[in-house]
C-alpha positions as CSV (number, residue, x, y, z in Angstrom):
1,M,21.5,-83.0,-33.9
2,I,19.2,-81.9,-37.0
3,R,17.7,-85.0,-37.1
4,A,17.0,-84.9,-33.2
5,F,15.5,-81.8,-33.6
6,K,13.1,-82.7,-36.5
7,L,12.0,-85.6,-33.9
8,E,11.2,-83.2,-31.2
9,W,9.6,-80.7,-33.8
10,L,7.1,-83.4,-34.7
11,K,5.9,-83.9,-31.2
12,L,5.6,-80.2,-30.4
13,K,4.6,-78.3,-33.6
14,H,0.8,-79.3,-32.9
15,Y,1.0,-79.1,-29.1
16,R,-1.2,-76.2,-28.1
17,V,-0.4,-76.2,-24.2
18,F,3.6,-76.0,-25.1
19,W,3.2,-73.1,-27.4
20,I,0.9,-71.2,-25.1
21,L,3.5,-71.9,-22.3
22,F,6.1,-70.6,-24.2
23,G,4.3,-67.7,-25.7
24,L,3.3,-66.7,-22.0
25,Y,6.9,-66.8,-21.1
26,L,8.2,-64.5,-24.2
27,L,5.1,-62.1,-23.2
28,A,6.4,-61.9,-19.7
29,Q,10.0,-61.3,-20.9
30,L,8.9,-58.3,-23.1
31,I,6.7,-56.8,-20.6
32,I,9.2,-56.9,-17.8
33,T,12.1,-55.6,-19.9
34,N,10.3,-53.1,-22.1
35,G,7.7,-51.8,-19.7
36,G,10.4,-49.8,-17.6
37,V,9.6,-46.4,-19.2
38,F,6.0,-46.8,-18.7
39,F,6.8,-47.4,-15.1
40,L,9.2,-44.5,-14.8
41,Q,6.4,-42.2,-16.5
42,W,4.0,-43.3,-13.7
43,L,6.5,-42.5,-11.1
44,E,7.0,-39.4,-12.4
45,S,3.3,-38.5,-12.4
46,K,3.2,-39.2,-9.0
47,E,6.0,-36.8,-8.2
48,V,8.6,-39.4,-7.0
49,E,12.0,-38.6,-7.3
50,F,15.3,-40.4,-6.6
51,D,17.6,-38.3,-4.7
52,G,16.3,-35.4,-6.6
53,I,16.3,-36.8,-9.9
54,S,13.2,-37.5,-11.9
55,P,12.6,-41.2,-12.8
56,S,11.7,-40.3,-16.6
57,I,15.5,-38.8,-17.2
58,L,17.1,-41.9,-16.2
59,P,18.6,-43.5,-19.5
60,I,17.7,-47.2,-18.6
61,Y,17.2,-47.7,-22.5
62,D,20.5,-46.1,-23.8
63,F,22.9,-48.0,-25.8
64,P,24.8,-50.0,-24.5
65,D,23.4,-50.0,-20.8
66,I,20.4,-51.5,-22.4
67,W,21.6,-55.0,-22.8
68,Q,22.8,-55.4,-19.1
69,N,19.7,-53.8,-18.0
70,S,17.4,-55.8,-19.9
71,V,19.1,-59.2,-19.3
72,W,19.1,-58.4,-15.6
73,L,15.3,-58.0,-15.5
74,A,14.7,-60.7,-17.9
75,S,16.5,-63.1,-15.6
76,F,13.5,-62.8,-12.9
77,V,11.1,-64.6,-15.0
78,K,13.4,-67.3,-16.3
79,V,11.8,-69.9,-13.9
80,L,8.7,-69.7,-16.2
81,I,10.8,-71.5,-19.1
82,S,11.2,-74.3,-16.9
83,V,7.5,-74.9,-16.9
84,V,7.7,-75.6,-20.9
85,V,10.8,-78.0,-20.3
86,I,9.1,-79.9,-17.4
87,V,5.8,-80.1,-19.3
88,S,7.7,-81.5,-22.3
89,I,9.5,-84.1,-20.3
90,N,6.5,-85.1,-18.1
91,N,4.5,-85.9,-21.3
92,E,7.2,-88.3,-22.6
93,L,7.0,-90.3,-19.2
94,S,3.3,-90.0,-18.6
95,Y,2.0,-91.1,-21.9
96,N,5.2,-93.5,-22.4
97,T,6.4,-91.6,-25.6
98,L,10.1,-92.1,-24.6
99,R,9.6,-95.9,-24.1
100,Q,7.6,-96.1,-27.4
101,N,10.4,-94.1,-29.3
102,I,13.2,-96.6,-28.0
103,I,11.1,-99.6,-29.2
104,D,10.6,-98.0,-32.3
105,G,14.4,-97.9,-32.7
106,V,15.0,-94.2,-31.4
107,S,18.4,-94.4,-29.2
108,K,18.7,-92.9,-25.7
109,R,21.4,-90.6,-27.3
110,E,19.1,-89.2,-29.9
111,F,16.5,-88.6,-27.4
112,L,18.8,-86.8,-25.4
113,L,20.0,-84.8,-28.3
114,S,16.2,-84.2,-29.3
115,K,15.6,-82.4,-25.7
116,F,18.9,-80.6,-25.7
117,S,18.2,-79.2,-29.3
118,L,14.9,-78.1,-27.9
119,I,16.6,-76.1,-24.9
120,L,18.8,-74.5,-27.5
121,F,16.1,-73.6,-29.5
122,L,14.0,-72.1,-26.6
123,S,17.0,-70.4,-25.2
124,G,17.9,-69.1,-28.7
125,I,14.4,-67.7,-29.6
126,C,14.1,-66.0,-26.0
127,T,17.7,-64.4,-26.6
128,L,16.6,-63.3,-30.2
129,V,13.6,-61.7,-28.8
130,L,15.4,-59.9,-26.2
131,F,17.9,-58.5,-28.7
132,G,15.2,-57.6,-31.0
133,S,13.1,-55.8,-28.4
134,G,16.2,-54.3,-26.9
135,L,17.1,-52.9,-30.6
136,V,13.6,-51.4,-31.1
137,A,13.7,-49.8,-27.5
138,G,17.1,-48.5,-27.7
139,F,16.4,-46.8,-31.3
140,M,13.2,-45.3,-29.8
141,Y,14.7,-43.9,-26.5
142,S,18.4,-44.1,-26.4
143,H,20.4,-40.7,-26.8
144,V,23.1,-42.7,-28.7
145,T,22.4,-45.0,-31.7
146,D,26.3,-45.4,-33.1
147,A,27.2,-48.8,-34.1
148,K,30.0,-49.1,-31.5
149,Y,27.6,-48.2,-28.7
150,I,24.9,-50.6,-30.0
151,F,27.0,-53.6,-30.3
152,D,28.7,-53.1,-27.1
153,E,28.4,-55.1,-24.0
154,L,26.6,-57.8,-26.1
155,E,28.4,-60.3,-24.0
156,Y,25.4,-60.1,-21.7
157,L,23.2,-61.5,-24.2
158,A,25.4,-64.3,-24.4
159,A,25.4,-64.7,-20.8
160,Y,21.6,-64.7,-20.7
161,F,21.4,-67.6,-23.3
162,L,24.2,-69.7,-21.3
163,Q,21.8,-69.1,-18.1
164,L,18.7,-70.1,-19.7
165,V,20.4,-73.2,-21.1
166,V,21.8,-74.4,-17.7
167,F,18.4,-73.5,-16.0
168,C,16.5,-75.5,-18.5
169,L,19.0,-78.5,-18.1
170,F,18.5,-78.2,-14.4
171,A,14.5,-78.4,-14.8
172,F,15.2,-81.3,-17.1
173,S,17.0,-83.2,-14.8
174,L,14.1,-82.5,-12.2
175,G,11.5,-83.7,-15.0
176,M,13.5,-86.8,-15.1
177,I,13.3,-87.6,-11.3
178,I,9.7,-86.1,-10.4
179,K,6.9,-87.8,-12.5
180,K,4.6,-85.2,-11.5
181,A,4.9,-82.0,-13.5
182,G,3.2,-79.7,-11.0
183,F,5.3,-81.1,-8.2
184,A,8.4,-80.8,-10.2
185,I,7.5,-77.1,-11.0
186,V,6.8,-76.4,-7.5
187,I,10.3,-78.0,-6.3
188,I,12.2,-75.9,-8.9
189,T,10.5,-72.6,-8.0
190,L,11.0,-73.1,-4.4
191,Y,14.5,-74.1,-4.8
192,S,15.6,-71.2,-7.1
193,L,13.6,-68.7,-5.6
194,V,13.7,-69.7,-1.9
195,F,15.9,-72.4,-0.6
196,E,19.1,-71.8,-2.2
197,P,19.1,-67.9,-2.0
198,I,18.7,-68.4,1.8
199,V,21.5,-70.9,1.9
200,T,23.7,-68.7,-0.1
201,A,22.8,-65.5,1.7
202,I,23.4,-67.1,5.1
203,L,27.1,-68.2,3.7
204,E,27.8,-64.8,2.1
205,F,26.5,-62.3,4.5
206,S,25.7,-63.8,7.9
207,P,27.9,-63.6,11.1
208,I,29.3,-67.0,10.4
209,A,30.3,-66.2,6.7
210,N,33.9,-66.5,6.0
211,G,36.5,-66.5,3.1
212,F,35.7,-70.3,2.5
213,T,32.0,-69.9,2.7
214,K,31.8,-66.9,0.5
215,G,34.0,-68.7,-2.1
216,L,31.7,-71.8,-1.8
217,V,28.6,-69.8,-2.8
218,K,30.1,-69.3,-6.3
219,F,29.8,-73.0,-7.1
220,F,25.9,-73.2,-6.2
221,P,23.9,-74.0,-9.2
222,I,21.4,-71.1,-9.0
223,Y,23.9,-68.6,-8.1
224,S,26.2,-69.3,-10.6
225,M,23.9,-68.7,-13.2
226,E,22.4,-65.8,-11.8
227,K,25.9,-64.4,-11.3
228,L,26.5,-64.3,-15.1
229,V,23.9,-61.6,-15.4
230,G,23.9,-60.2,-11.8
231,K,22.2,-61.3,-8.6
232,A,18.9,-59.7,-7.5
233,Y,20.7,-57.3,-5.2
234,E,23.4,-56.4,-7.7
235,S,21.0,-54.0,-9.7
236,P,22.6,-52.6,-12.5
237,F,20.3,-49.2,-12.3
238,A,22.5,-48.4,-9.1
239,K,25.0,-46.8,-11.5
240,Y,22.6,-44.2,-12.1
241,F,22.7,-43.1,-8.7
242,F,26.5,-43.1,-8.7
243,Q,27.0,-46.5,-7.0
244,E,29.5,-49.1,-7.9
245,I,28.0,-52.1,-10.0
246,K,28.7,-55.4,-11.4
247,D,29.9,-54.2,-14.9
248,N,31.5,-57.3,-16.4
249,I,31.4,-61.1,-16.3
250,I,34.5,-62.7,-14.9
251,W,35.9,-65.8,-16.9
252,Y,35.5,-68.3,-14.2
253,E,32.1,-67.6,-13.9
254,W,31.4,-68.6,-17.6
255,L,33.3,-72.0,-16.6
256,I,31.6,-72.5,-13.6
257,A,28.1,-72.3,-15.5
258,I,29.2,-74.2,-18.1
259,G,30.5,-76.9,-15.7
260,W,27.0,-77.2,-14.3
261,A,25.4,-77.7,-17.7
262,A,27.9,-80.5,-18.2
263,I,27.0,-81.9,-14.8
264,F,23.4,-81.8,-15.6
265,M,23.8,-83.4,-18.9
266,L,25.8,-86.3,-17.4
267,F,23.1,-87.0,-14.8
268,I,20.5,-87.0,-17.4
269,T,22.3,-89.3,-19.2
270,W,23.0,-91.6,-16.3
271,L,19.2,-91.5,-15.4
272,L,18.4,-92.3,-19.1
273,N,20.8,-95.5,-19.0
274,K,19.4,-96.4,-15.8
275,K,15.8,-96.6,-16.8
276,D,14.3,-99.8,-18.1
277,L,12.4,-98.3,-21.0
278,K,11.6,-101.4,-22.9
279,A,10.2,-103.3,-20.2
C-alpha cells in the first residue's frame, strides 16, 4: 500500500489543478461547518427568533453536539470531493498514463491500490481538518470543555470518513466508465442530489410506500451513505427545539455502507481486468 501511494504521490504532487480542487473542497467544508456562528449572529441582528428563542444562544458548537452538527453540515458538500477523484481518474485514461504504467510493469492491482490509497488519504485529511476545526470552534464557543464531552460522539467523525470513502469509490467507478470528466461530474451530481433522492422519497413517503419499500431504500447507495450522518431532513439542530432526532448510528448502517464500498471495489476491479490496456 505504501509503494502504491508513493506512485500516486509522484503523479499528483506537482499537479496544480488537483491541489486547487482539493483546497476548494476543504475551504467549502470549513465555511459550511464553522460559519454557523456568524449566520446565527446575522439572524439575531435581523431580530429573527425561533419559537421565541434567540438564534445566538443555540449551543450548536457545544461539545459533544459539535461533532454530529459539523459532520451533518459537511456532508452537504461531499459531492465536491468527487470532482477531485474523477479528474484524477480521467487524467489516467485521457493521457494513457494507466496504459503506460501497465507497460512499464505496474500491475493493475498496484494501480487499484494507488487510487484506493489516494481516496483514503483524501478522506483522512478531510476528517482530520473537520476534527481540528471542531476542536477550535468547540474551545471557542462550547460551554463545556471537559475531556468526557470533547471525545464523546466521535463515531460521527468515523462515519464521515466512511461516507467520503464510499462516495469517492462511487466517483472512481463512474470515472472508469465515463471518459469525459465533465459529464461524469454532472452524472454523479444529478444522481446523488436529484435522481436517487426523488426515488427514495417516493418509496419512503409517497402513498405507494409500505413496509417493503421503506426497507428497500436503506440499501440505495447514496441513501446508505447519508444515513450514517443523517439525511438532509434529519437535521440534528431540531433537538434545540425539543424535537426528536437521529442521535446514534445503527450497526447495520455501518455494514450497508461498507458493503457498498466492497461492491464498488469489485466493480472497479472487474472494469480494470476487462480493459485491454496494452493494446
